[in-house]
N, C-alpha and C positions, 0 to 999 in steps of 0.2 A: 610671143604667142606659139600656141600647141598645135601642132599640126593636126589635121584632120586624118582621122584613120576608118578608112572605106572598108565595109565588109569586105571579106572575099567569097562567102558561101551566102546563100540566101537565108540560110537557118540563123546566122547569127547576128540578124540586124536588131535595132535597137527596142523595138516594140515585140519581135517575132510574132507579128501578125499579119505579114506579108503571107500570101500564097505561095506555095513550091512554084520555083522556077523551072524550066525546061533544062534539060543539060544540053552540052556542047556549046556549039558556037549562039546559039539565041541567047543563053546566058549571058555568056559572055559580053555581047552587043549591049545588053541591059545594063550592065555594071558599067560598062566603059561610057556608057548614055548618062548614067547618074554621076558618075564621078565629073563628068565633062559641065553638068548643070551646076554642080556646086561648085565649081571652079569659077565658074560665069558669076555666080554670085559674089565672091569672094573679090572677082577683079572690079566690081562694081562698085566698091567701097573706096573712098578718096583715100589717097596714101595717106592725109595729115590724119585721118580717122584711126588708121592703124599704128601710127606713131602716138596720138593722143592715147590711146588705150595701153600699149605697152609702158609709156609713162607713168601712167594713173595705175597699172598694175605694180608698177617698182616702188611708186611713192605709198599708196593704200596697202599696207602689210600690216594688218593688226593682230594683236595676240589672241590667243581663245578666250581670256577673261573678257576683252572689251567686247571681243564678237557675242560673246552671251549674254553681255548687257545690251547690247541694241537690240538684240534679237527679244530680250525681256519688254525691252520699253516700246518696240517699233517690232511686234511679230507681223511678218508677211510669210504669205504662201509662194511668192514669187519666185522661180530659180534662179533669175539673174539677182537676187539677194543673198543669195546662199553664200557662204565662205568657200566652199569647196566646190563651186560654180566650173562647171568643164564645158568648155566652148563645143567640142566634138558633139559629145552626150546630147548639147541642147540645139544644136543642128540636125541628130541625126532624131530629134523628139519632133521637131518643125518638120521634116522631110523622111517619115518612115518608109514611104513607099516611092517607088518611080515615078508613079500615076501623082504624087504629089508634088512635084517639080515645075508643074505647070501652072502652080501658084506662087511662085518665086518672086514674080514682080508685086505681087499682095504682100508677102511678108514682110521683104524688102523697106516697101512703103509706112508699113505699120512700124518697124523697127526704128526707122528715120523719123516718123511722129513722134515716138516716144521720144526718143533722144534730144528733139527738139522743146521736148514738154521737160525735159529733166534740166536742158541747158535755161529754160526761163525759170524755173521755179530756183535754181542755185544764182541765178542772176539776182531774181529779186531777193534771196536772203541775204546774198553779199551786200547788195547796195543798203538792206535795211541794216545791217552790220556797221555801216561807216561810221554813224555818228555816236555809237556806244560808248568808244572809248573814251570820246570828249567827256560825253554826259558824266560815265564815270568817277573822271577825275573831279569834275566840279562837284558833284556829289559828294564826294570824300572831303573835299575842301572845306565845304558848309558844314559835315558833321566834325571835324578837326576845332573848327571855330564854336559850335555849340558845346563841345566838350570843355574846350578854354574857359568859356561864360560860366559853365557848371561849376566848375572846380574853385573859379572867383567866389560864386555865391556860397558854397561851401566853407569857405575859408571864411567869410565874414560871419556867419553862422557860428561858427565853431569860437571867434573872436567874442561874439556879446554873450554865449552863453558862457565863457570862463569868466566875464566882467562881471555875469549875474551870480556866479558861484562866488567870487570872492565878497561881493555885497551882502550874499547870504552868510556867510562866514561871520563878516563882522557886526551882521545884526544879531546871530544867535550866540557869538562870543560870551557875552553877559549872560545867557541864559544858561549855559552849560557851566558856566562858573556857580553860578548859585543852585544846579542841582548837584554838582560835585560837593558843594558846602553843606547841602542839605542833608546828603548821604553819609559825609563824613559826621554832620553833626548827630544824626539817629545812632549811626551807630556808638558812636562815643556816650550818648544817653544810655543806651541798652547795654553798656558794658559796665557803665559806673553804677549801673540799677543791679547787675548780677555781681557785682564786686560788692555793692553794698551787702545785698544779698548773701553773700559766701562769707563776708566778714561776719554776719551776726548771726549766720548759721551756724559758722563754727564755736562760736562764743557760747552760743546756746546749746549744741551738740555737747563741748564739752563740760558745761553746767549740770546738763541733765544726764548725762554719764555719770558724774560722780555720786548724784542724788538716785541712779538706778531710776529713771524713768522712763523707761522699754517701749512705753506704748508712745510715747513722743517721740523718743527718739528715732522708730522705725519710720514713722513718715517725714519726719526732719533730715534723716542722714540721706534717704533716699534723693530728696531734693538738691543738698548738699552735693551729692554724687552726680547729679545732672547737670548742676548749673558748674560745677569744677569742668565738665567736658568742655565748657565754652570756652577754657582757659590754656585749652592745649598748647596753642600758640603764642601766648605771653609768658610760658615758663622761663624764658630768659631775664623776667623782671624779677629782683630779689623778693619782693615784697608779695607777688603771684607765687612766687616757688615757696616762701615761707609759709603761705596759707595751704597749699596743697601738702606741705610734710605735717601740719596741724592735723588734717584731715585722716591722713595715713595715721598717725599716732593715737587720734581718735578711735579710728578702726581696729588697730590691734589692740589699744586697752577694754573697748566695748569685747570683742573675742573673749581676752582672756579672763574679763569680770563674767561672763556668762557662762564659761566654762567653768568656773570657779562656782557660780550660785548653784549651777546643776550638780555639780561634784558634791557641795553642801547638801543639797536638797535629797541626792542620789547616791549616797557612798555607797563606795565599793563593797562593801564589808558592812554588816550591820542591815536593819530593818530601815524602812523607808521613814522619811520624816511624819510623824503622826497630822499634822495637818493636811497632808494630800500636797497635790498639786496647787499651786498659786497664780493667780494673775499674773503676776511679775515675769514668769517662766514662761507664760504664754505669749506674753508680751517679747520678751526675749528670743522666741523663737521667731516670732516676725523681724525683730532685727538681725537673725541670724541670716534671714533670707537673703537681706541686702550686702551681706558680709561675703567675708572670702569662702567659697563654697567648701572649702575642706573645716571651717568652723560648724558647719551643718552637720558634714557625713561625721564630724569627733562626736556631736552631741547625741547622734542616731546609734553610733557604736559603743557609747560608754550607757545609754540608756537600755538598750538591747542585751547589751553584755548583762548589767545589773539585773534585768527583768528576766534573764535567763539562768542566773547563777544557781537558784535552785534547783532547775531541773537538772543541771551537772551534778548536783550531788545526790539527787535522790537515785538518779539512775546509772551510778557508776556500774563500771565493768563489773564490780567483784558481788553487786546485789544482786538479789532471785528478780526482783520486777525487771531487770535488764535482759533478762532472756527472751526468746522468740515467745514461748506461748503467753506471755503478759505483756505483748506489744500493745494491746488495746489501752492498757495503761498511759504509753506515752503519748496518745493521740487524745486521751478522755483528758489527761491532764494540761495538755495547750490549749485544747477548747475553754477550758475553764479559766486559765490565762487570758485568753483572747477575750471573753468575757468580761473578766476582771479591768481589762484593761480599758475596753469602751466603755466602762460605768466611770472610772476614776480619770483615766487619763484622754479620753479619746477628744476632748476641746482643747487639751493643752497644747497640742499637735497642730500645725496647720492641715488640712485636709488632702492638700497636695503631695505633703509628705509620705502619705500612704503607710503610716507607721505599724498598722494591724498586720498589713502584707507582709512587711519587712522581718515583724517578729516571726511570723509563722515560716518565712523563706528560710531564716538565720536557724530557726528550728528544725527545720530539714534536713538542713547541711550539717547539724551538730548531729541530727538523728544518724543520718547516714554513717560517719565516720564513727561514731559508738557502735550502731549494729556491725557494721565492718571489722571493728577492733573484737568485739565478743563472738562474730561467727569465726575468725581466725582461730580463737583461742579453744572455741569449743566445735570444732568442725566435726568430730565424730560424731558429737550427740545430735545433729541434723539430721531429720528422717521427712520422708518426704511429704506427710501430712503436716507436720509443722512448720515445712518449709512453704507450703501452699498456702497455709492457715495465714502464715504472717505475711506473706507477697499480697493475699485477698483483702487483709484488712491496710496494709500500705496502700495498695492500689484504689481503696474507698476511699481511705485519706485525701488522696493526691485528686481525687475528682472532686469530691468536699470542697479542697480549696479554688479548683479552678471555675467552681460554681460562684464561691464567695469574690474572688480577688480574679484580677484581670492578668497578673502576671508582668505588669510594667516594671516592677521593681528586680525582675531575672537578670543577672548580667550576662547571662551566656546565652539569653534569646533577645535582645534588644529589638523593641519593635515589630517583632513576629506577631502575624497576623492570622490567624486560622482560615483554612483553606478548604473549600468544600469539594471534595473530588466528584469527578464523573461516574455515573452509576454504569457499573460494569455489568456485564452477560453473563456471568456467570452464574450456577445456580445458588451457590452459598450465602446465606442471608447476613448481614450484620445483625449482633444481637442488640436487643433494646437493653436501657441502663438498667440494670441490677436483674437480668433475664438469666436464669438458671440453665446454663447450656446442656445438663444432663435432660433436661425433660424435652430437649427439642425432638420432633418428630421427622422421620426422613421425606415425608410428602413435603414439608416445610422447604428442602431443596430446590422443588421445583418453580418458587415462587421469586419474583425479581428481588435483586437485592435492596434493601432500605437505604437513603444517601446518607453516607458516612457523618457522625456529629463533627464539629469543627474539632482540629488537634487540641489536647489538653497542655496548656503549657508547662504544667507541673508535672507531667508526667515523666516519671524516671529519676525525681529529683530525691526520692528516698529509698524506691526500690531499684535505683542501678546497684546499691550494693549487693544484691541478691546473684547477681549475673555469675560472678565467680563459681556458684555454689549451684547453680542449676544441673549441673551435672548430677547430682541424685535425682531429679526431677526426670530428666532425659534417659537416665538407668532404669527408672521407675517404669515409663512408660514402654520401653523396650520389652520388660520383664511383663509389663501386661498384657501387651499386642500379642507376645509370644504365647501367654498362656489364653488369650481370646482366639489365636487359630487355633490350639489345641482344641479348644470347648467346640469349636467349629466342625472341626473333623471327629469329635467323639459325637458329636448331635446329629451329624451326617453319617455315620454308620449305625447309630442307634434308630435314628428314624428310619432311614434307608432314603432310597433315589423317589423321587416325584412319579406319582402314579397316574397312569393314563386316564383320562376322563374326569380329573380334577382339576380344581383350579390352580394347583401347584405344577400339574403336568406344562412344561414347556417355559414355565415363568421364571422370572430370575430369581434367584435363590436367598431368601431371606438374610442370611449369613454376610451378605454383600454390602446390604442397605446397612447393617450392624455396623459393618467395617468403618464405612465411611462416613457413619455418624459418629463414632468415637473419634476418628481422624479431625473431624472437624472441631470438636470438643478440646483435641489436645492442642491442635492448630490455633483455635480463639484464646484458648489459658496461655499458651507458649507467649503469643504475641503480647499480649498483657504482662506477660512478665518480661519478655525482650525482644526486640527485632532484630539483633545481631547474630552471633555465634551460634546463641542456642539453635535457633530458626533451622540453621544449615544442619546440626545435629539432628534436631527432630525429623526434617527430610529425609535426611540418610534412613532413620528408623523408619520412615514410611515407604520408602522404596524398598527395605530387605521384606518388608512383611507383605506389601504387594507381591512381590514375586513368590513371596511361599504362599499367600494365596493361590496364585495362581497356579502354581506346582502342584501343594497338597490336595487343594478344593476342588480345581477344576481340572487341571490334566490329570494328576491321581486318580480323579472319580471317571475319567472316560472309560466307556467299556473297551474290552480286547476283543479283537477280531479273532474268533478261534479259529483253527484249520479243520478240527475233526469233525464239524458239525455238518450234519446229514444234507447232501445235496439233490438234485436231482437225478433220474436216470433216464435213459434213453427209454425203457418200457414204461415208466411212468407219463412221461412225457405224451408218448403215443396215446395214452388212456384217453387223455385230456378230462382227467377230472379236476375240477375247480377245489380249490381251498385243500387239494391233499399234500401242498407243500408248503413251507414257511420260510421265511428269511430268516437269514443267521441271526439278527439283533431282535430281540423281542419287541413288544410295544412298548414296554416300561422302558427299555434301554433306548428306544428313539426317543422317546419322550427326555430322559437322562441327559442323553446328546446335546437335543434343542434347547433343553434349559440352561444347560453348561456354557452353550453358543451363545443366548440370551443374555447370562449373566457377564459374559466375557465382553460382551457389547456396551453394557451399563458399565462395567469397570472401566473400558477404553474410554468413554465418554466422560465418566466422572473423576476420571485420573488427569483428563486433561483441565479439567475445570480445576481442581485440586491443584494443578501446579501454576497455574493462572493466581489463583487466590493466595497461595504463598509467594509469588512474586510481589504481590501488593502489600502482603503486610510485613516480607522481611527490607531491610535497607537497600535503599537504592546501589549502594556499591557492592552489595550482596547478591543482586537479581540474577548475573550472569551463572552463579553457582548453585542457581536450581533449575534444575532438569529433570524431566521422569520422560525421557523419549523411552531409554531403553525399557521400562515399567510398560510404557503403551505398546511397545514391538512385543514383549511377551504375550499380552492380552490379544493383540492381532494372530500370534501363533496359535494361540488356543482357539480361535474362531476358526484360522484354516485349518487346523487340524480336525475339529469337529465336523466341518463341513465334506472335509475326504474321508471321514470315517462313516458318513452318511451316504456318498458317492460309493464307496468302496462295498459298502453295504449293498445296495441296490444292484451295484454291477455284480457283484459275487453273484447275486439271488439269479440273476439272467445268464450267467457263465454256461449253466449246464443246458439251456434251453441251447445257446448259440453251438455248443460242441454236438447237441443232437441235431442239429442242423446239419453241421457239415459230415456229419456220418450219414444222412438219410441218402438210399440211392436214387439221384435224383435222374439217373440215366433209364430207369425203369417207370417212371411217373407215366403213366398213360392218358389222364386226362388232367384237366385245370379245375379245380373245386373252391371252396371256401379257403379262410386264410388255414395255415397248417398248423398243427399242435405248438409247435414251439413258438410261434407267433403269441398264441393264446397265452401260452404259461409266460410269456415275458411282458403283456398287458397284465396279467393276472397280478404278478407283484409290483408291477408301475402301480395299480390301483389298489393296492394294499397298501404300499410305502409312502407315496408322495403325498396322498391328504393327510396323512399324521403330521408328517413333518410340515405341511403347510399351516395345518391348524397351530402346530407348536410354534411355528417361527412367525406367527400373525403380527408382532409388535417389531418384527425384522423383516420386512418385506425384502430388502434391498441383498440379506444373505440368503435367502429362498432362492430369489433371482440367480446368484452365485452358484447354489446349490445345482439347479437346474440348467446352467450351462455348463458346470464341471461334467456332472452327468453326461451330456449329449457329449462333450467333447470326448471323452472315455469310450462312452457305448459304439459311437458311430464310426470310429477305424476299427474297433474290436469287430463289430459287424462286418465290416468290409473284409479283414483278415479271414474271418470264417468263411464267407461269401468264397474268398478264393481257395478254400479247403473242398470247397463242394466240386467235386471233380469225378468223373467227367458228367456232363450235363447234358441231355436232350432237348430239343425245343422246347417240348411240352412243360419238363421240369424248369426251363428258363422261366416259360411262362408264369408257372406257378411262384416261381421265387419273387419276379417282378411284383406279382400282386401282393406277397406278404411283405416285400420291401415298401410296397405302397401302402400297405396298412400300418405299418411301423412309422411311415412318416407321417402319417396323419395323426396316431399315439402322439407323435413328440412334440409334434406341433400345438397339441392341446396339454401338453405335461403342465405348465403351470397352473391350468385349472381345473384338470381332471377330479374330476370325484365332489366337484363343488356346486355347488345351489348357483351362485353368484359366477356368471360367467364375465371373465376379465381378458382382454385382450392380452396376448402375451408381449413382452418388450421386444422392440425389433432387432438388436443385437442377437439375443436368443432366436428369434425366429430366421433369422440370417444366417446361422451357424448350423441349422438343423436340413433348410432347404439347400444348402452348399452342400454338406456331406452326404444327405439323404440321394440327393440328384448324383452326385456320383456312383453312388450304388447303384442305382437306375440304367445311369450310361453303361457300367459295365455288364450287367443283364443286356442291354440291349444289343451291345458289341457281342456278346456271345451268341445271341439268337442269331446273328446276321449270317448267312452263306460264307464261308471261306472262300468261295471260289466265283469268281477269279480271284486271287489274292492281292492284288493291285486294288480292287475295288475294297477288298475288305480291310486291308491296312489305311487306306484314306478314311477309309468309314470311323478306323479307329482314333486314328488322330483327330478327326474332325470331334468325335462325340467327348472323347476322353482328356484332348488336348495334354497328353502324358507322354512325355519325351523318353522313359526311363523304358530300357530292354527289359526288365526285370518284370514290370507290370506285363508288358505284351506276352513274355513268356508265361506267365502266370495264366492270362486269358486263353492261349494256346492250349495249356493243361487243363484248363476248364471244358474246352470243346474237345478235349480228347483227341486231338491230331498227334499223329506220328511221330518220331524224333526227327524223321527224313523230313519231312512237310515243315516241322517247327524250324529246322534249321534254315530252309530256303525262306521261310517267313520272316525269318527274324533278319536274315540278310537284308530283303526287299525293305523292311522295315526300317534298316539304319539308311537305306537309300532314299527314303521316302520322306526321312526327316527333313522337314525345311531347315535353310542354312540361319542360325541364329546371327541375328545384326553383330555388328562390329563393337568391340568394346564391351557387351554382354558378359555375362558369366558364363563359366567353361560346362555348367552342369546342364545336363538335358533335361530341359524345360522348354515348355512351348506356351504361347500366350495365345491360343484359340477362345473367343468369347463363347462361355458354354451358353447353351439354350436358357431362357427363362423360367423361371417357376410357373407362370401362367402356362406356357408352353408345352412344358411337361406334364402340366396336370390334366391337359386338354389329351396329350398322347392316352396317359393312364386312363381315359374316361374311353378313349376308343376302345383300348386293350380290355377293359372290362366289359364294355359291351360284345365283343368279339366272343371273348370267353363265355358270358352268357347263351349267346346263339350256337355256341359248339354243345355246350350242356341242353 
């Protein structure tokens, strides 16, 4: 038993609910009385109860797992049932205060009553378990007896089943014997019938073979061969083996005999038999279908060779008709021969032999070889027109074969099925069969491409022989394209640049469309000739003249900015005479630049489509060698240069006005008026140039937006630099400059739609650039307008408005205010001290990260300033 631990201080009692006890003797008396009372409780318990509790605690030491299982089965909130029951804590709970000791007798009686009830319950349970062991043993014995009886019954059932099975076997033994006898008898009868059929068939086959009765032999031979297949497992029997050998001998004799009959009817030399094809040969072909396939192939080979022997004589290499200019005669000859064959021999050969197609295919192979020999011998005589003529006639003949035959006899493409490709997205159209490529118009490029016809299985079967000589065609196209570019240059010089106010102004140059139409014609033509290396060579030619077009026609005709052109003077600016000055480029030159830009964009898009089309036409293994990225980059460079010229022109037109602004005496300005003359001049040049550029770039809106952005990025920094040169500036001068800056900001925000009847909202990216740049100019002037006394306020105001930690910018502000050097030194020192410390890990550059005022705030400030100026006026 654990000893009772009484608290030594009032605040450490079990429930902490007792009131604060008095100090000194009274407290000690109370504690002593409490300890004495609890001791009396313990002495009132019988000694045997203590001994029983100690023994019980020593015996009932349960594991945590058992204790947890008990709590789950018999949940209880009684503290006496807890595994970590503590006697001292429990007594302290029963007697939390000294006053509660008065009920100690009642508590003891309750505990004793509870103990008696527990004893009664335990006693009842123990008595109830007295007979459980005996009942269990009895039930186990009864179960064992029942199991033994069950095993006995199962054994009896098994014995009876075995007896029944034996009885059934005896009953069905005779039936099985009868079934086996029936099966063997049926097989024997069938085999005997087959043997009879085989023996009779072999005899008949030999007799019919001698009499050349091929019609009957064709049907009989197939049946004999099928019957003989049933006797493969009986080949060990001499009689069966002898019959099999006789069948093979008959097949061999039939093959030899049929070949001899064909040789007699169609001798290798001399004319055909006057009587023409006979029914005997037709039936012989049916027999050949059943014989060894080599017999069939030999018949076909000899017949085709004999049928085309005349062709080899008529079109020998040394004959005039063998040359390319008379290639039509070759194809006309084979057409007549095929018609003659259909009329005379069409029914002699089985339809599945496809003899007409085989003759045509063999003719193509012979023609390809013969043409290759002739062209190798007379290679120097091959001209472009002659080569294209021969190729055109040959491809037409191949297309005719594709319409007439399926290509099932071609050994190089067995089982090839035509595929219908997916419809592409490039503007190049597939030509219709027989369409003249040269008559195609440029507007057809914008139509969707038609689905490509199924592949021609005969493509290249003859025309393949022209590939080694296509260098003549490639060289010719190189020469033609060179002459075409020279003609474009001459026409441009003769006609001059596009005029402003005409349909040609700002439009795509006609020569560009002509170039790509010719490109398409060459590409389609070459793809019909070959899809291999010649296509790669043609692509190289295309790349060469795309670059030449970009250099000679586009970049070569861009106007050159002249440095000696008249500019604006300060006196002329101050006169504010509208229309007295002109931009460096004339209106026609601006239209020319826009036209070249639009042409370069068209070339860029069409070159990308041309690359995709070339990749579709060329063989798959050569696709990676088609790359027009360099040419597309060239046209992108032309576009960039054109935009830069437009920006430089407008920028240069504004330079004299900015120079005049920086040289004006801003310190002596006495009052704020309307916008200054230099602002009027800048706005005048903008209104002159921008509408012309916008109208001429209407089809390429995105490049007009790029022009606006580039001009703004160039003009605003230049304006701020000239603003720093305006020094010194008085308060009134700064107000006038602020008004001018706001006017320029308004004009720049409306720059994309200035002078247009259709108001269109400027792009958000452009508006952001203008607001950011011009807001900085306004902040500079506001800092200049602010008093520099006290210096700390001035410096803080500068840091807040400009958020620029560069001392050079601050120095320029001080110069604009006209401060002395001594004052500037102290200001700069104070500026360096007041700069906020950059965050750790940031760049060492003098930059600040203050949030600038929003455009709405700045516009409201400008409106207030305008109202103030109007009041003064």
